[in-house]
N, C-alpha and C positions, 0 to 999 in steps of 0.2 A: 386884309382879307384877300387881296389880289395875289398873294403868294400861293394860295391853294384853290382859289375860285376865280374864274374869268367870266365876268358878267357879259362881256361883249363877244364871246366866242361864237363861231358860226352855229354850233349846236345849241347854245343858249338862246340865240336869236330865233332859230327855227322853232324851238320849244315854246317861246313866247308867242310866236305867230300861230302855232298850232292851238294854243289856248283859246284864240279868238276865232279861228277859221276851220280847224280840223274837227268838224262835227258832222255826223252822218246827215242830219237835216240840212245843214248848209250846203254840203256837197250835192245832195239830191236836188235842192232848189237850183243850184248853178247848172246842173245837167239839164234839168227841165227847161230852164230859161234859154239855154243854148239851143235846144230843139225847137222851142217856140220861135226864137229869132230866125232860125234856119227855114222854118216853114212859113212864117208870117212875111218874110222879106219878099219872096216871089209873088205872094198874094197881093201885097201892096203894089208891086210893079204891074202885074197883069190886070188886076181888078180896078185899082184906083189910079193906074197909069201915072204913078209918081216915082221918080228916081230915088226917093228916100228909102224905098224898100230895099235897095242894094245895101244901104248903110245898116238897116236893121238886120239883114242877113249876115252882114260882116261881123256883127256882134257875137255870133255863135262861136267863132273861133276863140276870142278872148275869154268868153264865159267857160268854155270847155277847158281851156288852159288853166283857168283859175280853179275849176273843179278838180283837175288832175293834180295841180299843185297842192290843194287842200287835202286831197286823198293821200298824197305822198307824205304830208306832214303827220298823218295818223300813225306812221311807223318811223320813229326816230331811233335807230339802233345806237348802242354805245360806241364810242370811238375805238378804233382798233388799238391805239396806243394810249394808255391812261397816264396823262401828265398832271392834270388837275382834276379836282373833284367833279367839275361840270362835264367831264368826258364820260362819266359813268353813272350820273344821276338820272333816274327815270324822267322822261319828258314831262309827265304829269306834275312832278315836283319842280323840275328845273324851270318850267314855264311860269311858275308862280313865285319864284324867288326874287326878292328885291336885291339891289346892288349891295347894300349893307344890311346885315341881319344879326340878331342875337338868338340864343337858344329859345328865349321866350317868344320872339317873333316867329321862329320856326314852329313852335308849339301851337300858336294861334292859327298858322297856315295849315298845319297838319290836321288839326281838329275839324277843318272844313273839307278835307279831302277824303274820298272813299277808302283809300288805303290806310290812312291814319285812323279813321273811324273803325276800321276792321280790328286793329289791335286793341283800341280802347274798349270797344264793345265786347269782343271775344274774351278779354281779360276781366270784364266786369268792373272797369275803372270809371267809365262815364266820361262825357265830353268836358267836364269842368275840372278834371284831374290834372291835365298836362300843363297848361299855361301857368297856373299859380305855383307849381312845384319846380318850374324850369328857371334857370339862371337868366338874369337880365344883363349880364356882363358880356360885351363883345369878345373879351379875351377868352371866354369859354367856348366860343363857336367852333373853333378848329378842333377842339377836343371831341365835340359831339360828332363832327364829320369823320374824325379818325376812328371813333367807335363804330360808326355806321359802316365804314369801309372794312373794318375788322369782321363785323357780322356778315357782310356780303361775301367776303372771302371764305369765312368759316362754312357758310351754307352753299358755296359754289354758285351763287346767283350772278347773272350777267350785269345787273344794274342795282343801284341803291334805290329801292322803292320808298314810298311814303311809309309803308309798314316797317321797313328797315330803319328809317330815320326816327320814327316814333319810338321804336325799341331802344335805339341809341340814346335818345333824350331821357327815357325812363331809367336806363341803366346808369346814366351819368348824374342822376339826382342824388344829392347828399342824403344819407340815412334812409334810402328808399326801401331797403329790405323790411323795415318796420311797417311801412305803409302797405307794401305788397302782402305781408303776412296777414294783414287784416282781411284780405280777400282771398286768402289761402293759395297764394302763388309766390314764386321767387323770381329772380332775374333770369335764371335758366328757362323758366316757363315763358318769359317774355320772348326770348330767342326762339323757343319752340313755336310761338305764335307767328313769328315771321316765316318759319319753315312751313307752317300751315298755309299762309298766304301764298308763298311760292308754289307749294304743291297744287293749289287750286288753279293758279295761273298756268302752270305747266300742263295741267289736265285740259284746260280750255284751249291752249295752243295746240295740243295734240289733237283735240277734236276738230279744230279749224283747219288742219292740214288737208290738202286736196286728196280725194279718194278716187281710185279707179274702180268704179262700180259696175263695169261691164256693159252698161247701156241697155238698150232694148233687147239685144241678143241674149243677155243673161236670162231674162224671164222666158223668152221663147225657147231656150234650150232645156227648160225644165220639162220632165216627162209628165204624162197624164196620170194623175194619182188620185182617183175619186175616193177610194177607201181611206187612204192616208189623210185626205182632206176632211173626211167625215170623222174619223176616230183619232186623229192626231192634231197637234198644235204646231204650226210652222214657226219655230223659234226665230228663224232667219228673217221672217217678215213682220215680226212683232216690233212695235215701237218701244224698244227697251229703254226705260227711263235711266237705266244705269250705265249708259254709254260712257259717262265720265268716270264711273266707279272703276276701281282697280288700276286706273291710269297711273303709271309710275310706281306701282307696287310690285317690286321685282319678284317677290315670292309667288304671287298669283300669275304673273306673266310667264314664269318658268314652268308652271304646271300646264298652261295653255300651249306653250311650245312643245312640251313633252307629248301631250295628247295629239296635237296636230301632226307631229312627225311620225307617231305610231300609226295614225290613220292613213298617212301618205305612203306607207311601206307596201300596201297591198297585201293580198293573201290573208293570213290570220291576223288582222289588225283590230280585233275587237278589244274593247277596253272596259274594265270595271273600276270605277272611282269608288274607293273604299274609305270611309271616314265617318266620324260621329255626326249626329244631328246638329246642324248649324255650322259645319266646317266650310260650307260654301261650294259643295259639289255641283249643285244645279246652277249656281251663279257662274261657275267656270264655264259650263256648257253654253250659257246665255251669251257670255262675252265672246266665246269662240264662234258662235253662230253669227254674231254681229261682225266680227273681224273677217270671217270667211266671206260674208256677203259684200263687205267693203273692198275685197281684194287686197287685204293687207300684205304688202310685199315681204314682211317678216315671216309670213307663213308659207308652207310649201305651195308652189304654183299649181300643182295637180289638184289641190283642194279648193282653189279660188272659185267662189260663187257656188260651192256646194251648199245645199240647204240642210238644216238639222230639224227633224220632225220629232217632237216628243210624243210618245204614246203613253196614255194613262192606263196602267194595268187594271185598276179597279173598274174603270169604265168599260174596257173591253170584256172583262170577265162577266160583268153584270149584263152586257148586251147579248151574250150567247145563251141559247136555250139549254144546251147540253155540252158535254165535254167534246163530242165530235164536232159540233158547230164551232166551238172555241178553237180547236186545233186547226180547222179549215180556215177560220178568219185570220188567225195569226200567220198561217202560211201565205195567204193572199196579201196581207200587209207587207210581209217580207219580199214577196215576188214583185210587188209594185215598186218597192224601194230599189231592188236589184235592176229592174228594167229601166228605171229613171236614170240610173248611172251617176247621178249627182246628189243622192240622198243619203244622209246619215241618220240612223234611227237612235233615239235616246229613250231609255227606259229608266224613269225615276222609280224608286221603291221596287227595283227589279226583282227582289226576292219573291214577290207575289207571283212571278212566272216560274219559279223554280222550287216551290215547296207546297205540299198539300196542307190545307188548313182552312179556317173560316175566312172567306174572302180572298183566298189564293188557290192556285192550282199548279201542279208540276207539269210544265210543258217542255221538259228537257229533251224528250224524244223527238219533239217537233223542231226545236231550235238547234239541237246538236248537229244534224246533217248540214244545215246552212252555215254554222260556224266552222265546220270542218272544210267545207268548200271554199270559204273565204270570199264568197260573192257579196255578202251583205256587210256593211260597215255598221257596227253596233257599239254604242256607248251606254253603259249601265251605271247606276249609282245605288249604293246600299251601305249599311254600317258593317263594321268589321266582324261582329258576331255572326251576322247572317251570311257573310261571305265565307267564313270558316266552316259554317254548317253545310253550305252548298258544296264547297270544295271537298268535304269529307264524304258527303252522300253521293256526289257525282264527280269523281276525279277526272273522268274523260272530258267533262264540260270545262272544268277549271283550266285544263292544259291549253285550251284554245282561246283563253281570255288573258289579256295583259292586265295585271292588277297594278293600279297606281294608288298609293296611299295618300290621302289628303289629310294631313295632320291639322290639329287646331292652330289657328293663326297666332303668331307671336304678339307681344305687346306692341311693338313698333308697327307691325302690319295692321293690327286691329285699330290702332289710333289713326292710321292713314285712311283705312276704310270708313271709320266713323266720321272723319273730317269730310270725306266725300258725301256720305249718306245724310249728314245733317242738312245739306242743301235741300234734299227731298222733303225731310220732315219739317223744315222751316217753311217751305212753300205750302204744304198742306195744313199746318197748324198755325201759321202766321206768328211764329216765335223766333227768337234768336238764341242759339246755344253758346254758352261760354266754354272756354278751354277747360275750366275747372270741372264743368259738367262731364266732359269727355274723360278726364283723368279719373273722376269718381266713378264713372260708369265702368271703366276697366277694372278698377279695384273691387267694387262691390259685386259686379257680375261674376268675377273670378271666384269670389268667395261664397256667394249665396245661390247662384243659379246653376244647379247641377243637371238640369234636364237637357241642356245643350252644351256644345263646345264653342270656343271662339272661332269666328267673330259673331256667330249667331246669337249667343247669349248676351253679348254686349249691345248689339243692335236692337235686340228685343227690349232691353231695359232703357236704352237711349230713346226709343220711340215712345215708351210709356211715360217717360219723364216730362214730355211736352204737356201732359195733362196737369202738371203741377208747376207750371211756369209762374213766375212772380213778376207782374207787370210786363208780361210778354218776354221775359228773360228766363231761360232755362239755366239754372245755376247748379252748383254742387248740392245745394240743399234740396232742389227739385228732384234730383236723382235719389237722394237719401229718402225723401218722402215717398217716392215711387216704390222703392224696394221695401220700405216699411209697410206700405199699404198692401202690396201683393204678397209679401212673405210673413207678415205679422211679427216683425222684429224691430229692434231699435238699433240703428247703426251710427247715428251722429252723436255728438256730445250733448249733454244736457243744455238746452238753449232756451228753455222757457222758465219763467219765474215759478210756476207751479211745480214743475219737475225738480227744479233746484231745491225748493223748499221741502219736497218729499224726500229727496236724497239726504239733505242735512238733518232731517228729523226721522230717519228710518227707524232708529232704535225705539223712539216713542211710539211710532205707528205700529211696529211689530209687537210691542208690549201691550198694545190694546187687545191683542189676540192671545198672548201667552204670558205666563208669569215667570219672573226672575230669569235665571240662566243668562245673566248680564254679559258675561264674557263671550258666550256663543253668539249672542245677538250682535255684539260689537264687531267681532271679526268678520262675520258675514256682511254686515253693513259697510264696513271698510272696503271689502272687495267690490261690492256693488258701486260704491262711490268712485273707486279707481276706474272701474270699467266705463262709467258714464262720463268721467272727466277725460277719458282718452289716454290714460297713463299706464294701462295694463299691457301685458304681452298678448297681442291679438292672435298668436299662434297656439294658444292654450285656452281651455275653458275660462269663463269669467272668474270662477273660483272652484276649488275642489276641497271638500271638508270631510273629515271623519268624525262623527259624533259618537262618543262613547258614554255609556251610563245606564242606570236601571231603566226598566220600562216605565212608561207613564210620566216622564219628567219633562217632556216637551220637545224631544228630538224630531219626531214627525210633524208636530205642530209648527215648529220653526220653519220647516221646509214648506208647509202649506202657507205660512204667513209671508214668506218671501215671494212665493208664486202670486199671492193675492195683492200684496203691497207694491212690489217692484215690477212684476210681469203683467199685472192687470187682472188676475183672476186665478182661482184654483184649477181651472181647466188647463193652465200652463204647468201643471204638475204631472210628470211622467213617473209613475211609481212601479217598481219591480220588487216583488218579494223573493229574495234570493234563496229562501229555503225551498223554493220550487225549482231551483237550478242546481241540483245536487249530483247530476251525472255528467259525464264528458260530452254526451250527445246534446246536452242542453245548450251548448254554444250555438248550435244551428238555430235554436229558437230566438237567441239574441239578435241574430243577423239575418233572419228570414226575409224573403222578398215581401214587400208590402202587398203585392197582388194576391199572395197566398195566406199571409198572416199579418193583418193590419196592426196587431198588438205587439209585434216584435219591437225591440228597442230602436233599431235603425229606422224602421218604418215610422214610428211615432215621432222621432226627432226630425226625420226628413219632412214630415208634415208640419211640425211645430218646433223649429230649432231654437226659439226664444223661450226656454223652459227651465224648470227645476227638475233635475233627474234625481229621484230618490231611490237609492239602492238599500232596501231594508234588510237587516240581518245578514250583512255581507259575510260574516264569518262562516255561514253555513253553505256558501256557494262552493261548487267543485273547483279545484285548482285550475282547470282549463278555462273555466268561466272567468276566474280572477285574472288569469293571464291575458284573456281577450280584453278585459276592462282596463288593463294597464295602459294600452295604447290610447284609450280615451282620456285617461287622467294625465298622461304625459304630453300627447300631441293634439288632443281634441279632435281626433279623426278615428272613424271606424268604417271598415268596408263591409258592405252587406254580402250576401251569398253570391250575388252576381258581380262582385268586385267593384260595385259602384261606391264611391267615396261619400260618406255622410259626415257632415261637420257638427261637432259638439262645442264649437268655439264661442257660441253665444248662449251657452247653457251654464247653469250652476249645478255642479255635481255634489250631491250630499250622500254619503254612505253612513249607515247607522249600525251599531252593534251593541249587544248587551254583554259582550265579553268583559269580564273583570268587574261586573256591577257590584258584587259583594265586597271586593277590595275597596271600591270607591266609598261604599257606605261605611266601611271600617275606618277609613281615613277621616271622613266627615264627622263620625261619632266621637273621634278623638279631638275634635275641635280644629282640625287642620283646614286651611283654605285650599281651593283647587290648585292655585298657582304653586303651592308649596310641594305638592307631590306629583305634579303633572308629568315631569320628565321621568321620575322614578317609576310611575305607573306604566309609561310607554315602554321602558326597558323591561319591565316585568312581562308585558305582553309579548315582546320579542323573544325573551328567554323561555317563555312557556310555549313557544311555537304557535301561538294563536294567530299571528300575522308575520309574514316575512318582512325583513327590514326594507327590501327594495319596493315592497308594496306600500308600506307606511310612508316612505320617502316621497311618493308620488303626490301626496296631499299637501295643499298649501298650509292647512292648519289641522291639527288634531285637537279636538275640543272635548273636555270632560263636562258632563252634566251631573249635577249633584241631586240627591233626593230632595223632594219638596217638604217643607215643614208644615205643621197644621195651620199656622197663620197664612202661609202662602196658598194653602188649599182653600181658605176662605175667599181669597181673590179669584181662585179658579171657579168657585161656586158662583161668584158675581158674573164672570164671563159666560158660564153656562146659562144662567138665568137671563142674561141679555139676549142670548140666542133663542130662548123660549119665548120671550116677549116679541122678538122679531117675527117668529112664526105665527103668533097670535094677532099681530097687528092687522092682518087682512080682515079679521073678524071683529075688530074694534074692541078687543078685550086685552087686559094686561093683568100681570100678577105681581104682587109685592110680598116678599118673604121677610119675616122679622129676623133681627140679628140672632136672637137665641135659637131660632129655627135653623139658621145657617150652621150654628155650632153643632146642633143635633145631626145635621146632614154630614158634616165633616167627621164627627165621631163615628157615624155609621159607615162611612166610606173610606176612612183612613187605613192604609196598609203600606208601610214603608217599602215593601217589596214591589208594589204595583203602582205607586205614585198617584197621579191624578186620574188614572184610567177608571177606577171604580166610582169616582164622583159623578160621572155622567149617568151611570146606571142607577145610583141612589136618587139623583134628581128626577130621573124618569119614573122610578117606582113610587116616589113620594109626591113631589110637587106636580108633575104632569098628570098623575092619576087624580089628584084632588081637583085640578082645573077641569079635567074631562068630566068627572062626576057632576060638578056644579053646572057646567054648561049643558049636559044632557038632561039634568033634572029640572032645568029652567031657573035655577037659583042665580045664574049669571047669564047676561045677554050682552048685546052690543052696547058699549059705553061703560061696562062694568069693570071694576078693579077688584080682583080676587085677592084677599089677604090670607096669608098662610102663616099660622103660628107654630110655635114649637110643639104644642099639644097636637095640632093637626098632623105634623110630620111624624111624631111618635106613634100616634094612633094608626096612621097608614102603614108605617113600617112594621108595627106589631101585627097588624092584620095579615101582612105578607110573609111573616116569619114562620 
């Protein structure tokens, strides 16, 4: 081991000493004891007249020297030249290393260190994972250190921390990928956890660097601003908890540099930060305010110690009695900022000052002269649509404003921001977030939260996941439960016994609601099982099906059954009768804004993405409508009239058509099975121009429904009667229909062209009328069982004929 590790090196000895003495409490005690000795010595000499006081006073020097030595031990940098591993190991780890050690001994040591616990906890591995899985052979020790050094170089870290060494131990374990897969990570994620640890340390180091804050003169130089104090929020004086946030995030720092350089140019240095909700526009200004107040040397010196005051447009508008008072108030606020000479105004939701409407007022005529003169420094924030509207309505205003686009954060940037932000969430909720939770947050928020952009949508989901912590740990499942709770969708794989049993018995459960059509039920059930097992293409809908066949054979009923059995209720069925979409303009009705038409297809799916979309009689829709639906079938995406993307990727799409129903009956009457003529029938549809080939090819399955036989209609009668008894249960009354009476009902309602549809009307006219008459006449009351015979049915039907 001496070939790569020197236990007796100067740095190793200092690290071991630091382990015992380099503690803040120890250093404080030594300094205090030194002062006590210094003050007590003369007291002994003068009051007690004893020369021992000089000895006591002389102890102050050694005590202070020990304190200075201990304080110096708190910072042991890596050696300038790396010859052996002890030259580059973090002092926390180096001071705890024994002369001889195995990987297993390292594992036991790291489990007790904060840096080692960080990796184990963040990866959801637990403290008992590391030691039993590590090698006990001394021959493997150097391999672990080599892997740790490789990780250090890969991440550009100055030292091998306990987190780095923990990651190396995990990566060197035999067959470790299988164990990691059980907690939904791999070895690359382990390395990413080390990068997380390094990022947090870098952020803390950045925060601990000395700042030139301007001293007392900084505050005295601020102008007298009573109105701004009343109506504004001084962002520079706020105790911003996010001072660690954005540290080391190059993309955010670049925006702050761009804003500050524009503000420092003088003249027309007004800025509009344009981006979607959640892009971080306000956060950028918060960080800029803090850095200006700290005198950050990276920012233009002319802006040092400038204060940023945020004005709330809604508060200012509400406080003014009339438009004239409002204009005067805004002018006075701007004049105060100009006179102060070190004040930058920030308008969040700035569009409220530039357009007339409910809760807003157009003050362009007031602000335009000030922007032209360049005396006031103004930063605004708004979304892109509002900026374009203002630029079109008031071009003169837009030319005096520098637009800076703030795009949604990238995955890398969002992950870094989440790694910072979880510290705040953990403090408030007393939980610990795992790395898997952050990865899942990015993935699910990208897909399901369309009301914001990154990083806002990710941070929103991340915070809500704390409510679903498991024993104080926020895992990937916590995030899945959070999105399932707020969005009403299922995102994880089937992980409960009940749900797995439901999926494995879907056909049986669906057949409790509908009769036969075995093939149709099977292909839909297979698609749902694939989705919940996590093996489907997540870039398309759960399943897309075209149901073809005569009316009344179960096409719509199967869609309702899927909504009830798999999605949890028939309220998860979004039904569109496409015989109402027969003109080109009807496309607008499909994609209308939910604020103006809550029944548009995009609005309903935006509210309830976990649904069955039933497109009835699709052959009657206008070609433009069908072209619009092609995108849904192919990509699972449809944009509404405002160009907002709506996802159909968690929906089952079912289109129904009666096209070719007579041909299906002809084949069945010849004794052919559906599978025998299915392809032939599809070709006939294409040749007859009923559907275009590219349209049919978009469906996962084209399923034929055959007409129901009289025997199957007997089962339909049983299902209908079950529903009647369910309705009567509240009144403690039930009905029993004799078998021969059921045959009478089937004979009366059977029509091969209409399938089961007339059956419900026949039961209503006969059975339900009999029940109603007996209950109203007093023949049946609570606890009664009403028997219906064939004669009763015949008499009731004869009376209505």
